[in-house]
C-alpha positions, 0 to 999 in steps of 0.5 A: 511445456514452454507455452505453459511457463510463458502463460504462467510468467505472464500471469505472475507479472505485476502491473503494467502501464496498459492495465494501469491506464485502463483502471485509472481512477479506481482504488484511489482515496481522496485523503481530504475526503476521509471523514474524521469521525470514521478515522480511529484516533492515534499517532499517524505514520506516513509512507511514500511508496514507488512502483504502485500502478493499479488497485491490485498493487494497493491491495497487495501492500495493504495485505502486507501492512495488515499483518503488522500489529499496531496498525489500526487503519490504512489509507492508500492514495494510489495516485501519489503513492502516499500511505497513511496509517493510524497506529495503536498508541499502546503498541505502535508498529515500527519503521522496520516492520513497515519497511519490510511489508513494503519490500515483501509487496515488491515496491520501493519505500521512498520514506517514512515519517513517524511521530 
């Protein structure tokens, strides 16, 4: 029974440096390379997140942010922790909702800049 709990605990642990190093370069988005035509228009909110170390981290955060009404597009730069979101101008997401999504993902919000 103790072994089972240890295995489960290891499976639930988030990213680690070894896993992160083996996946370096994956899941990163070059924000400068994003084609303007592919980007929806609207106000842009930018967050800086601490604690993301691998593509699974980015996917976890993206899943939480996708639950928020008013976010049309999410771009995560894993290398810098920068998250850019295009907001729906008719009902933009709130800072509080974004901060809660980051917290629910298990990461630390450094700051949010909104229009």
